mmCIF file of the N, C-alpha and C atoms, coordinates in Angstrom:
data_MODEL
# 
_entry.id   MODEL 
# 
loop_
_atom_site.group_PDB 
_atom_site.id 
_atom_site.type_symbol 
_atom_site.label_atom_id 
_atom_site.label_alt_id 
_atom_site.label_comp_id 
_atom_site.label_asym_id 
_atom_site.label_entity_id 
_atom_site.label_seq_id 
_atom_site.pdbx_PDB_ins_code 
_atom_site.Cartn_x 
_atom_site.Cartn_y 
_atom_site.Cartn_z 
_atom_site.occupancy 
_atom_site.B_iso_or_equiv 
_atom_site.pdbx_formal_charge 
_atom_site.auth_seq_id 
_atom_site.auth_comp_id 
_atom_site.auth_asym_id 
_atom_site.auth_atom_id 
_atom_site.pdbx_PDB_model_num 
ATOM 1   N N  . MET A 1 1  ? 121.159 4.037  -107.956 1.00 0.00 ? 1  MET A N  1 
ATOM 2   C CA . MET A 1 1  ? 121.213 4.625  -109.283 1.00 0.00 ? 1  MET A CA 1 
ATOM 3   C C  . MET A 1 1  ? 120.481 3.750  -110.305 1.00 0.00 ? 1  MET A C  1 
ATOM 4   N N  . LYS A 1 2  ? 120.675 2.414  -110.198 1.00 0.00 ? 2  LYS A N  1 
ATOM 5   C CA . LYS A 1 2  ? 120.000 1.512  -111.135 1.00 0.00 ? 2  LYS A CA 1 
ATOM 6   C C  . LYS A 1 2  ? 118.489 1.572  -110.943 1.00 0.00 ? 2  LYS A C  1 
ATOM 7   N N  . ALA A 1 3  ? 118.058 1.683  -109.702 1.00 0.00 ? 3  ALA A N  1 
ATOM 8   C CA . ALA A 1 3  ? 116.620 1.772  -109.426 1.00 0.00 ? 3  ALA A CA 1 
ATOM 9   C C  . ALA A 1 3  ? 116.023 3.029  -110.054 1.00 0.00 ? 3  ALA A C  1 
ATOM 10  N N  . PHE A 1 4  ? 116.752 4.121  -109.997 1.00 0.00 ? 4  PHE A N  1 
ATOM 11  C CA . PHE A 1 4  ? 116.293 5.372  -110.595 1.00 0.00 ? 4  PHE A CA 1 
ATOM 12  C C  . PHE A 1 4  ? 116.127 5.219  -112.105 1.00 0.00 ? 4  PHE A C  1 
ATOM 13  N N  . ILE A 1 5  ? 117.077 4.575  -112.752 1.00 0.00 ? 5  ILE A N  1 
ATOM 14  C CA . ILE A 1 5  ? 117.018 4.375  -114.201 1.00 0.00 ? 5  ILE A CA 1 
ATOM 15  C C  . ILE A 1 5  ? 115.832 3.475  -114.565 1.00 0.00 ? 5  ILE A C  1 
ATOM 16  N N  . VAL A 1 6  ? 115.603 2.438  -113.777 1.00 0.00 ? 6  VAL A N  1 
ATOM 17  C CA . VAL A 1 6  ? 114.475 1.536  -114.031 1.00 0.00 ? 6  VAL A CA 1 
ATOM 18  C C  . VAL A 1 6  ? 113.153 2.279  -113.879 1.00 0.00 ? 6  VAL A C  1 
ATOM 19  N N  . ILE A 1 7  ? 113.014 3.052  -112.822 1.00 0.00 ? 7  ILE A N  1 
ATOM 20  C CA . ILE A 1 7  ? 111.781 3.823  -112.592 1.00 0.00 ? 7  ILE A CA 1 
ATOM 21  C C  . ILE A 1 7  ? 111.574 4.843  -113.702 1.00 0.00 ? 7  ILE A C  1 
ATOM 22  N N  . LEU A 1 8  ? 112.628 5.505  -114.113 1.00 0.00 ? 8  LEU A N  1 
ATOM 23  C CA . LEU A 1 8  ? 112.542 6.487  -115.196 1.00 0.00 ? 8  LEU A CA 1 
ATOM 24  C C  . LEU A 1 8  ? 112.134 5.809  -116.502 1.00 0.00 ? 8  LEU A C  1 
ATOM 25  N N  . SER A 1 9  ? 112.679 4.650  -116.776 1.00 0.00 ? 9  SER A N  1 
ATOM 26  C CA . SER A 1 9  ? 112.329 3.911  -117.996 1.00 0.00 ? 9  SER A CA 1 
ATOM 27  C C  . SER A 1 9  ? 110.860 3.513  -117.996 1.00 0.00 ? 9  SER A C  1 
ATOM 28  N N  . ILE A 1 10 ? 110.376 3.033  -116.873 1.00 0.00 ? 10 ILE A N  1 
ATOM 29  C CA . ILE A 1 10 ? 108.962 2.646  -116.761 1.00 0.00 ? 10 ILE A CA 1 
ATOM 30  C C  . ILE A 1 10 ? 108.062 3.860  -116.952 1.00 0.00 ? 10 ILE A C  1 
ATOM 31  N N  . ALA A 1 11 ? 108.443 4.982  -116.375 1.00 0.00 ? 11 ALA A N  1 
ATOM 32  C CA . ALA A 1 11 ? 107.647 6.209  -116.510 1.00 0.00 ? 11 ALA A CA 1 
ATOM 33  C C  . ALA A 1 11 ? 107.571 6.654  -117.969 1.00 0.00 ? 11 ALA A C  1 
ATOM 34  N N  . ILE A 1 12 ? 108.669 6.561  -118.680 1.00 0.00 ? 12 ILE A N  1 
ATOM 35  C CA . ILE A 1 12 ? 108.692 6.963  -120.093 1.00 0.00 ? 12 ILE A CA 1 
ATOM 36  C C  . ILE A 1 12 ? 107.789 6.052  -120.918 1.00 0.00 ? 12 ILE A C  1 
ATOM 37  N N  . VAL A 1 13 ? 107.853 4.753  -120.673 1.00 0.00 ? 13 VAL A N  1 
ATOM 38  C CA . VAL A 1 13 ? 107.007 3.806  -121.406 1.00 0.00 ? 13 VAL A CA 1 
ATOM 39  C C  . VAL A 1 13 ? 105.530 4.082  -121.131 1.00 0.00 ? 13 VAL A C  1 
ATOM 40  N N  . LEU A 1 14 ? 105.168 4.309  -119.886 1.00 0.00 ? 14 LEU A N  1 
ATOM 41  C CA . LEU A 1 14 ? 103.774 4.610  -119.547 1.00 0.00 ? 14 LEU A CA 1 
ATOM 42  C C  . LEU A 1 14 ? 103.302 5.901  -120.202 1.00 0.00 ? 14 LEU A C  1 
ATOM 43  N N  . LEU A 1 15 ? 104.162 6.888  -120.239 1.00 0.00 ? 15 LEU A N  1 
ATOM 44  C CA . LEU A 1 15 ? 103.829 8.154  -120.886 1.00 0.00 ? 15 LEU A CA 1 
ATOM 45  C C  . LEU A 1 15 ? 103.573 7.950  -122.376 1.00 0.00 ? 15 LEU A C  1 
ATOM 46  N N  . LEU A 1 16 ? 104.389 7.143  -123.016 1.00 0.00 ? 16 LEU A N  1 
ATOM 47  C CA . LEU A 1 16 ? 104.188 6.859  -124.439 1.00 0.00 ? 16 LEU A CA 1 
ATOM 48  C C  . LEU A 1 16 ? 102.872 6.128  -124.679 1.00 0.00 ? 16 LEU A C  1 
ATOM 49  N N  . ILE A 1 17 ? 102.545 5.179  -123.831 1.00 0.00 ? 17 ILE A N  1 
ATOM 50  C CA . ILE A 1 17 ? 101.291 4.434  -123.979 1.00 0.00 ? 17 ILE A CA 1 
ATOM 51  C C  . ILE A 1 17 ? 100.092 5.364  -123.840 1.00 0.00 ? 17 ILE A C  1 
ATOM 52  N N  . VAL A 1 18 ? 100.119 6.245  -122.862 1.00 0.00 ? 18 VAL A N  1 
ATOM 53  C CA . VAL A 1 18 ? 99.015  7.188  -122.656 1.00 0.00 ? 18 VAL A CA 1 
ATOM 54  C C  . VAL A 1 18 ? 98.891  8.133  -123.836 1.00 0.00 ? 18 VAL A C  1 
ATOM 55  N N  . SER A 1 19 ? 99.994  8.648  -124.354 1.00 0.00 ? 19 SER A N  1 
ATOM 56  C CA . SER A 1 19 ? 99.924  9.583  -125.477 1.00 0.00 ? 19 SER A CA 1 
ATOM 57  C C  . SER A 1 19 ? 99.424  8.891  -126.733 1.00 0.00 ? 19 SER A C  1 
ATOM 58  N N  . ILE A 1 20 ? 99.786  7.616  -126.942 1.00 0.00 ? 20 ILE A N  1 
ATOM 59  C CA . ILE A 1 20 ? 99.288  6.880  -128.099 1.00 0.00 ? 20 ILE A CA 1 
ATOM 60  C C  . ILE A 1 20 ? 97.784  6.672  -127.973 1.00 0.00 ? 20 ILE A C  1 
ATOM 61  N N  . LYS A 1 21 ? 97.308  6.339  -126.789 1.00 0.00 ? 21 LYS A N  1 
ATOM 62  C CA . LYS A 1 21 ? 95.871  6.118  -126.586 1.00 0.00 ? 21 LYS A CA 1 
ATOM 63  C C  . LYS A 1 21 ? 95.090  7.406  -126.808 1.00 0.00 ? 21 LYS A C  1 
ATOM 64  N N  . GLU A 1 22 ? 95.599  8.549  -126.320 1.00 0.00 ? 22 GLU A N  1 
ATOM 65  C CA . GLU A 1 22 ? 94.915  9.824  -126.516 1.00 0.00 ? 22 GLU A CA 1 
ATOM 66  C C  . GLU A 1 22 ? 94.839  10.171 -127.993 1.00 0.00 ? 22 GLU A C  1 
ATOM 67  N N  . THR A 1 23 ? 95.932  9.954  -128.723 1.00 0.00 ? 23 THR A N  1 
ATOM 68  C CA . THR A 1 23 ? 95.942  10.231 -130.153 1.00 0.00 ? 23 THR A CA 1 
ATOM 69  C C  . THR A 1 23 ? 94.946  9.333  -130.869 1.00 0.00 ? 23 THR A C  1 
ATOM 70  N N  . SER A 1 24 ? 94.891  8.079  -130.493 1.00 0.00 ? 24 SER A N  1 
ATOM 71  C CA . SER A 1 24 ? 93.979  7.136  -131.127 1.00 0.00 ? 24 SER A CA 1 
ATOM 72  C C  . SER A 1 24 ? 92.524  7.506  -130.863 1.00 0.00 ? 24 SER A C  1 
ATOM 73  N N  . ALA A 1 25 ? 92.209  7.945  -129.659 1.00 0.00 ? 25 ALA A N  1 
ATOM 74  C CA . ALA A 1 25 ? 90.848  8.366  -129.339 1.00 0.00 ? 25 ALA A CA 1 
ATOM 75  C C  . ALA A 1 25 ? 90.461  9.592  -130.159 1.00 0.00 ? 25 ALA A C  1 
ATOM 76  N N  . LYS A 1 26 ? 91.398  10.498 -130.352 1.00 0.00 ? 26 LYS A N  1 
ATOM 77  C CA . LYS A 1 26 ? 91.145  11.686 -131.167 1.00 0.00 ? 26 LYS A CA 1 
ATOM 78  C C  . LYS A 1 26 ? 90.925  11.277 -132.624 1.00 0.00 ? 26 LYS A C  1 
ATOM 79  N N  . ASP A 1 27 ? 91.747  10.340 -133.118 1.00 0.00 ? 27 ASP A N  1 
ATOM 80  C CA . ASP A 1 27 ? 91.579  9.831  -134.475 1.00 0.00 ? 27 ASP A CA 1 
ATOM 81  C C  . ASP A 1 27 ? 90.217  9.172  -134.643 1.00 0.00 ? 27 ASP A C  1 
ATOM 82  N N  . CYS A 1 28 ? 89.773  8.480  -133.604 1.00 0.00 ? 28 CYS A N  1 
ATOM 83  C CA . CYS A 1 28 ? 88.479  7.802  -133.615 1.00 0.00 ? 28 CYS A CA 1 
ATOM 84  C C  . CYS A 1 28 ? 87.354  8.813  -133.849 1.00 0.00 ? 28 CYS A C  1 
ATOM 85  N N  . LYS A 1 29 ? 87.350  9.888  -133.092 1.00 0.00 ? 29 LYS A N  1 
ATOM 86  C CA . LYS A 1 29 ? 86.308  10.911 -133.236 1.00 0.00 ? 29 LYS A CA 1 
ATOM 87  C C  . LYS A 1 29 ? 86.347  11.526 -134.631 1.00 0.00 ? 29 LYS A C  1 
ATOM 88  N N  . GLN A 1 30 ? 87.536  11.830 -135.120 1.00 0.00 ? 30 GLN A N  1 
ATOM 89  C CA . GLN A 1 30 ? 87.666  12.425 -136.450 1.00 0.00 ? 30 GLN A CA 1 
ATOM 90  C C  . GLN A 1 30 ? 87.163  11.484 -137.537 1.00 0.00 ? 30 GLN A C  1 
ATOM 91  N N  . GLU A 1 31 ? 87.466  10.188 -137.416 1.00 0.00 ? 31 GLU A N  1 
ATOM 92  C CA . GLU A 1 31 ? 87.008  9.208  -138.398 1.00 0.00 ? 31 GLU A CA 1 
ATOM 93  C C  . GLU A 1 31 ? 85.489  9.068  -138.373 1.00 0.00 ? 31 GLU A C  1 
ATOM 94  N N  . CYS A 1 32 ? 84.898  9.055  -137.187 1.00 0.00 ? 32 CYS A N  1 
ATOM 95  C CA . CYS A 1 32 ? 83.434  8.968  -137.070 1.00 0.00 ? 32 CYS A CA 1 
ATOM 96  C C  . CYS A 1 32 ? 82.765  10.112 -137.819 1.00 0.00 ? 32 CYS A C  1 
ATOM 97  N N  . VAL A 1 33 ? 83.208  11.303 -137.520 1.00 0.00 ? 33 VAL A N  1 
ATOM 98  C CA . VAL A 1 33 ? 82.599  12.497 -138.108 1.00 0.00 ? 33 VAL A CA 1 
ATOM 99  C C  . VAL A 1 33 ? 82.856  12.548 -139.610 1.00 0.00 ? 33 VAL A C  1 
ATOM 100 N N  . LYS A 1 34 ? 84.060  12.197 -140.017 1.00 0.00 ? 34 LYS A N  1 
ATOM 101 C CA . LYS A 1 34 ? 84.407  12.246 -141.439 1.00 0.00 ? 34 LYS A CA 1 
ATOM 102 C C  . LYS A 1 34 ? 83.589  11.239 -142.247 1.00 0.00 ? 34 LYS A C  1 
ATOM 103 N N  . ARG A 1 35 ? 83.419  10.039 -141.727 1.00 0.00 ? 35 ARG A N  1 
ATOM 104 C CA . ARG A 1 35 ? 82.732  8.986  -142.483 1.00 0.00 ? 35 ARG A CA 1 
ATOM 105 C C  . ARG A 1 35 ? 81.217  9.169  -142.542 1.00 0.00 ? 35 ARG A C  1 
ATOM 106 N N  . TYR A 1 36 ? 80.625  9.702  -141.494 1.00 0.00 ? 36 TYR A N  1 
ATOM 107 C CA . TYR A 1 36 ? 79.161  9.787  -141.480 1.00 0.00 ? 36 TYR A CA 1 
ATOM 108 C C  . TYR A 1 36 ? 78.637  11.160 -141.883 1.00 0.00 ? 36 TYR A C  1 
ATOM 109 N N  . THR A 1 37 ? 79.264  12.232 -141.426 1.00 0.00 ? 37 THR A N  1 
ATOM 110 C CA . THR A 1 37 ? 78.713  13.572 -141.671 1.00 0.00 ? 37 THR A CA 1 
ATOM 111 C C  . THR A 1 37 ? 79.612  14.455 -142.520 1.00 0.00 ? 37 THR A C  1 
ATOM 112 N N  . LYS A 1 38 ? 80.695  13.919 -143.021 1.00 0.00 ? 38 LYS A N  1 
ATOM 113 C CA . LYS A 1 38 ? 81.653  14.685 -143.836 1.00 0.00 ? 38 LYS A CA 1 
ATOM 114 C C  . LYS A 1 38 ? 82.169  15.918 -143.099 1.00 0.00 ? 38 LYS A C  1 
ATOM 115 N N  . GLY A 1 39 ? 82.403  15.784 -141.795 1.00 0.00 ? 39 GLY A N  1 
ATOM 116 C CA . GLY A 1 39 ? 83.021  16.848 -141.013 1.00 0.00 ? 39 GLY A CA 1 
ATOM 117 C C  . GLY A 1 39 ? 82.080  17.694 -140.179 1.00 0.00 ? 39 GLY A C  1 
ATOM 118 N N  . ASP A 1 40 ? 80.779  17.481 -140.294 1.00 0.00 ? 40 ASP A N  1 
ATOM 119 C CA . ASP A 1 40 ? 79.803  18.266 -139.536 1.00 0.00 ? 40 ASP A CA 1 
ATOM 120 C C  . ASP A 1 40 ? 79.607  17.650 -138.147 1.00 0.00 ? 40 ASP A C  1 
ATOM 121 N N  . LEU A 1 41 ? 79.869  18.415 -137.095 1.00 0.00 ? 41 LEU A N  1 
ATOM 122 C CA . LEU A 1 41 ? 79.767  17.919 -135.722 1.00 0.00 ? 41 LEU A CA 1 
ATOM 123 C C  . LEU A 1 41 ? 78.368  18.067 -135.114 1.00 0.00 ? 41 LEU A C  1 
ATOM 124 N N  . THR A 1 42 ? 77.391  18.540 -135.881 1.00 0.00 ? 42 THR A N  1 
ATOM 125 C CA . THR A 1 42 ? 76.065  18.845 -135.352 1.00 0.00 ? 42 THR A CA 1 
ATOM 126 C C  . THR A 1 42 ? 75.408  17.647 -134.670 1.00 0.00 ? 42 THR A C  1 
ATOM 127 N N  . ASN A 1 43 ? 75.384  16.495 -135.314 1.00 0.00 ? 43 ASN A N  1 
ATOM 128 C CA . ASN A 1 43 ? 74.697  15.319 -134.777 1.00 0.00 ? 43 ASN A CA 1 
ATOM 129 C C  . ASN A 1 43 ? 75.622  14.366 -134.038 1.00 0.00 ? 43 ASN A C  1 
ATOM 130 N N  . PHE A 1 44 ? 76.862  14.736 -133.836 1.00 0.00 ? 44 PHE A N  1 
ATOM 131 C CA . PHE A 1 44 ? 77.819  13.851 -133.176 1.00 0.00 ? 44 PHE A CA 1 
ATOM 132 C C  . PHE A 1 44 ? 77.505  13.747 -131.689 1.00 0.00 ? 44 PHE A C  1 
ATOM 133 N N  . LEU A 1 45 ? 77.460  12.513 -131.153 1.00 0.00 ? 45 LEU A N  1 
ATOM 134 C CA . LEU A 1 45 ? 77.179  12.301 -129.739 1.00 0.00 ? 45 LEU A CA 1 
ATOM 135 C C  . LEU A 1 45 ? 78.424  11.835 -128.990 1.00 0.00 ? 45 LEU A C  1 
ATOM 136 N N  . LYS A 1 46 ? 79.025  10.697 -129.416 1.00 0.00 ? 46 LYS A N  1 
ATOM 137 C CA . LYS A 1 46 ? 80.224  10.231 -128.726 1.00 0.00 ? 46 LYS A CA 1 
ATOM 138 C C  . LYS A 1 46 ? 81.001  9.250  -129.592 1.00 0.00 ? 46 LYS A C  1 
ATOM 139 N N  . ALA A 1 47 ? 82.273  9.114  -129.242 1.00 0.00 ? 47 ALA A N  1 
ATOM 140 C CA . ALA A 1 47 ? 83.150  8.136  -129.871 1.00 0.00 ? 47 ALA A CA 1 
ATOM 141 C C  . ALA A 1 47 ? 83.955  7.483  -128.763 1.00 0.00 ? 47 ALA A C  1 
ATOM 142 N N  . GLU A 1 48 ? 84.021  6.167  -128.786 1.00 0.00 ? 48 GLU A N  1 
ATOM 143 C CA . GLU A 1 48 ? 84.790  5.427  -127.788 1.00 0.00 ? 48 GLU A CA 1 
ATOM 144 C C  . GLU A 1 48 ? 85.827  4.583  -128.509 1.00 0.00 ? 48 GLU A C  1 
ATOM 145 N N  . TYR A 1 49 ? 87.032  4.584  -127.984 1.00 0.00 ? 49 TYR A N  1 
ATOM 146 C CA . TYR A 1 49 ? 88.129  3.846  -128.608 1.00 0.00 ? 49 TYR A CA 1 
ATOM 147 C C  . TYR A 1 49 ? 88.587  2.723  -127.696 1.00 0.00 ? 49 TYR A C  1 
ATOM 148 N N  . GLU A 1 50 ? 88.727  1.534  -128.256 1.00 0.00 ? 50 GLU A N  1 
ATOM 149 C CA . GLU A 1 50 ? 89.234  0.383  -127.511 1.00 0.00 ? 50 GLU A CA 1 
ATOM 150 C C  . GLU A 1 50 ? 90.461  -0.149 -128.245 1.00 0.00 ? 50 GLU A C  1 
ATOM 151 N N  . PRO A 1 51 ? 91.651  0.005  -127.649 1.00 0.00 ? 51 PRO A N  1 
ATOM 152 C CA . PRO A 1 51 ? 92.870  -0.434 -128.339 1.00 0.00 ? 51 PRO A CA 1 
ATOM 153 C C  . PRO A 1 51 ? 92.946  -1.952 -128.497 1.00 0.00 ? 51 PRO A C  1 
ATOM 154 N N  . LYS A 1 52 ? 93.477  -2.372 -129.619 1.00 0.00 ? 52 LYS A N  1 
ATOM 155 C CA . LYS A 1 52 ? 93.737  -3.784 -129.922 1.00 0.00 ? 52 LYS A CA 1 
ATOM 156 C C  . LYS A 1 52 ? 95.141  -3.863 -130.529 1.00 0.00 ? 52 LYS A C  1 
ATOM 157 N N  . ASN A 1 53 ? 95.563  -5.039 -130.894 1.00 0.00 ? 53 ASN A N  1 
ATOM 158 C CA . ASN A 1 53 ? 96.864  -5.196 -131.545 1.00 0.00 ? 53 ASN A CA 1 
ATOM 159 C C  . ASN A 1 53 ? 96.909  -4.419 -132.850 1.00 0.00 ? 53 ASN A C  1 
ATOM 160 N N  . ARG A 1 54 ? 97.918  -3.579 -132.996 1.00 0.00 ? 54 ARG A N  1 
ATOM 161 C CA . ARG A 1 54 ? 98.154  -2.794 -134.213 1.00 0.00 ? 54 ARG A CA 1 
ATOM 162 C C  . ARG A 1 54 ? 96.945  -1.992 -134.661 1.00 0.00 ? 54 ARG A C  1 
ATOM 163 N N  . GLY A 1 55 ? 96.212  -1.446 -133.725 1.00 0.00 ? 55 GLY A N  1 
ATOM 164 C CA . GLY A 1 55 ? 95.066  -0.625 -134.074 1.00 0.00 ? 55 GLY A CA 1 
ATOM 165 C C  . GLY A 1 55 ? 94.037  -0.631 -132.972 1.00 0.00 ? 55 GLY A C  1 
ATOM 166 N N  . GLY A 1 56 ? 92.779  -0.600 -133.356 1.00 0.00 ? 56 GLY A N  1 
ATOM 167 C CA . GLY A 1 56 ? 91.735  -0.602 -132.346 1.00 0.00 ? 56 GLY A CA 1 
ATOM 168 C C  . GLY A 1 56 ? 90.360  -0.546 -132.969 1.00 0.00 ? 56 GLY A C  1 
ATOM 169 N N  . ILE A 1 57 ? 89.363  -0.626 -132.103 1.00 0.00 ? 57 ILE A N  1 
ATOM 170 C CA . ILE A 1 57 ? 87.975  -0.557 -132.532 1.00 0.00 ? 57 ILE A CA 1 
ATOM 171 C C  . ILE A 1 57 ? 87.411  0.779  -132.063 1.00 0.00 ? 57 ILE A C  1 
ATOM 172 N N  . CYS A 1 58 ? 86.783  1.466  -132.965 1.00 0.00 ? 58 CYS A N  1 
ATOM 173 C CA . CYS A 1 58 ? 86.198  2.767  -132.678 1.00 0.00 ? 58 CYS A CA 1 
ATOM 174 C C  . CYS A 1 58 ? 84.676  2.643  -132.767 1.00 0.00 ? 58 CYS A C  1 
ATOM 175 N N  . TYR A 1 59 ? 83.983  2.980  -131.685 1.00 0.00 ? 59 TYR A N  1 
ATOM 176 C CA . TYR A 1 59 ? 82.520  2.950  -131.649 1.00 0.00 ? 59 TYR A CA 1 
ATOM 177 C C  . TYR A 1 59 ? 82.017  4.376  -131.822 1.00 0.00 ? 59 TYR A C  1 
ATOM 178 N N  . CYS A 1 60 ? 81.148  4.588  -132.798 1.00 0.00 ? 60 CYS A N  1 
ATOM 179 C CA . CYS A 1 60 ? 80.623  5.919  -133.094 1.00 0.00 ? 60 CYS A CA 1 
ATOM 180 C C  . CYS A 1 60 ? 79.121  5.962  -132.813 1.00 0.00 ? 60 CYS A C  1 
ATOM 181 N N  . GLU A 1 61 ? 78.680  7.068  -132.234 1.00 0.00 ? 61 GLU A N  1 
ATOM 182 C CA . GLU A 1 61 ? 77.248  7.223  -131.969 1.00 0.00 ? 61 GLU A CA 1 
ATOM 183 C C  . GLU A 1 61 ? 76.844  8.668  -132.261 1.00 0.00 ? 61 GLU A C  1 
ATOM 184 N N  . PHE A 1 62 ? 75.695  8.810  -132.918 1.00 0.00 ? 62 PHE A N  1 
ATOM 185 C CA . PHE A 1 62 ? 75.179  10.126 -133.270 1.00 0.00 ? 62 PHE A CA 1 
ATOM 186 C C  . PHE A 1 62 ? 73.803  10.324 -132.640 1.00 0.00 ? 62 PHE A C  1 
ATOM 187 N N  . THR A 1 63 ? 73.370  11.575 -132.513 1.00 0.00 ? 63 THR A N  1 
ATOM 188 C CA . THR A 1 63 ? 72.095  11.888 -131.859 1.00 0.00 ? 63 THR A CA 1 
ATOM 189 C C  . THR A 1 63 ? 70.900  11.342 -132.625 1.00 0.00 ? 63 THR A C  1 
ATOM 190 N N  . CYS A 1 64 ? 71.052  11.057 -133.895 1.00 0.00 ? 64 CYS A N  1 
ATOM 191 C CA . CYS A 1 64 ? 69.946  10.530 -134.708 1.00 0.00 ? 64 CYS A CA 1 
ATOM 192 C C  . CYS A 1 64 ? 69.889  8.998  -134.637 1.00 0.00 ? 64 CYS A C  1 
ATOM 193 N N  . HIS A 1 65 ? 70.429  8.411  -133.565 1.00 0.00 ? 65 HIS A N  1 
ATOM 194 C CA . HIS A 1 65 ? 70.399  6.971  -133.287 1.00 0.00 ? 65 HIS A CA 1 
ATOM 195 C C  . HIS A 1 65 ? 71.209  6.138  -134.271 1.00 0.00 ? 65 HIS A C  1 
ATOM 196 N N  . VAL A 1 66 ? 72.144  6.744  -134.960 1.00 0.00 ? 66 VAL A N  1 
ATOM 197 C CA . VAL A 1 66 ? 73.049  6.001  -135.834 1.00 0.00 ? 66 VAL A CA 1 
ATOM 198 C C  . VAL A 1 66 ? 74.237  5.558  -134.995 1.00 0.00 ? 66 VAL A C  1 
ATOM 199 N N  . LYS A 1 67 ? 74.553  4.254  -135.061 1.00 0.00 ? 67 LYS A N  1 
ATOM 200 C CA . LYS A 1 67 ? 75.670  3.696  -134.300 1.00 0.00 ? 67 LYS A CA 1 
ATOM 201 C C  . LYS A 1 67 ? 76.442  2.752  -135.213 1.00 0.00 ? 67 LYS A C  1 
ATOM 202 N N  . PHE A 1 68 ? 77.765  2.829  -135.184 1.00 0.00 ? 68 PHE A N  1 
ATOM 203 C CA . PHE A 1 68 ? 78.565  1.910  -135.980 1.00 0.00 ? 68 PHE A CA 1 
ATOM 204 C C  . PHE A 1 68 ? 79.976  1.805  -135.421 1.00 0.00 ? 68 PHE A C  1 
ATOM 205 N N  . TYR A 1 69 ? 80.695  0.778  -135.880 1.00 0.00 ? 69 TYR A N  1 
ATOM 206 C CA . TYR A 1 69 ? 82.072  0.535  -135.466 1.00 0.00 ? 69 TYR A CA 1 
ATOM 207 C C  . TYR A 1 69 ? 83.006  0.767  -136.644 1.00 0.00 ? 69 TYR A C  1 
ATOM 208 N N  . ILE A 1 70 ? 84.198  1.268  -136.338 1.00 0.00 ? 70 ILE A N  1 
ATOM 209 C CA . ILE A 1 70 ? 85.254  1.435  -137.329 1.00 0.00 ? 70 ILE A CA 1 
ATOM 210 C C  . ILE A 1 70 ? 86.481  0.713  -136.786 1.00 0.00 ? 70 ILE A C  1 
ATOM 211 N N  . TYR A 1 71 ? 87.150  -0.027 -137.630 1.00 0.00 ? 71 TYR A N  1 
ATOM 212 C CA . TYR A 1 71 ? 88.390  -0.686 -137.229 1.00 0.00 ? 71 TYR A CA 1 
ATOM 213 C C  . TYR A 1 71 ? 89.557  0.166  -137.703 1.00 0.00 ? 71 TYR A C  1 
ATOM 214 N N  . LEU A 1 72 ? 90.306  0.723  -136.759 1.00 0.00 ? 72 LEU A N  1 
ATOM 215 C CA . LEU A 1 72 ? 91.440  1.582  -137.086 1.00 0.00 ? 72 LEU A CA 1 
ATOM 216 C C  . LEU A 1 72 ? 92.724  0.776  -137.044 1.00 0.00 ? 72 LEU A C  1 
ATOM 217 N N  . LYS A 1 73 ? 93.571  0.959  -138.050 1.00 0.00 ? 73 LYS A N  1 
ATOM 218 C CA . LYS A 1 73 ? 94.887  0.319  -138.062 1.00 0.00 ? 73 LYS A CA 1 
ATOM 219 C C  . LYS A 1 73 ? 95.934  1.395  -137.881 1.00 0.00 ? 73 LYS A C  1 
ATOM 220 N N  . HIS A 1 74 ? 96.941  1.096  -137.087 1.00 0.00 ? 74 HIS A N  1 
ATOM 221 C CA . HIS A 1 74 ? 98.040  2.029  -136.877 1.00 0.00 ? 74 HIS A CA 1 
ATOM 222 C C  . HIS A 1 74 ? 99.310  1.399  -137.397 1.00 0.00 ? 74 HIS A C  1 
ATOM 223 N N  . GLU A 1 75 ? 100.039 2.145  -138.176 1.00 0.00 ? 75 GLU A N  1 
ATOM 224 C CA . GLU A 1 75 ? 101.286 1.640  -138.749 1.00 0.00 ? 75 GLU A CA 1 
ATOM 225 C C  . GLU A 1 75 ? 102.348 1.527  -137.672 1.00 0.00 ? 75 GLU A C  1 
ATOM 226 N N  . MET A 1 76 ? 103.084 0.450  -137.693 1.00 0.00 ? 76 MET A N  1 
ATOM 227 C CA . MET A 1 76 ? 104.183 0.243  -136.754 1.00 0.00 ? 76 MET A CA 1 
ATOM 228 C C  . MET A 1 76 ? 105.485 0.603  -137.460 1.00 0.00 ? 76 MET A C  1 
ATOM 229 N N  . ASP A 1 77 ? 106.246 1.505  -136.889 1.00 0.00 ? 77 ASP A N  1 
ATOM 230 C CA . ASP A 1 77 ? 107.531 1.896  -137.495 1.00 0.00 ? 77 ASP A CA 1 
ATOM 231 C C  . ASP A 1 77 ? 108.657 1.066  -136.944 1.00 0.00 ? 77 ASP A C  1 
# 
């Protein structure tokens, strides 16, 4: 029974980590587009998110050879 609870706890923690990373990657893409094109996705090529302590680094790239980094901070509750 204790092993089941431990495995369940680990699974829940991993699920939370994955969902936070997915949300952060989505935020990364939205920030790239908002800051450079004011919401226009026409020239958007890719956004990559690398998590760090209390936030992460977002790499933005557009088809017109514009590339830049954004530092995202996430509030800790």
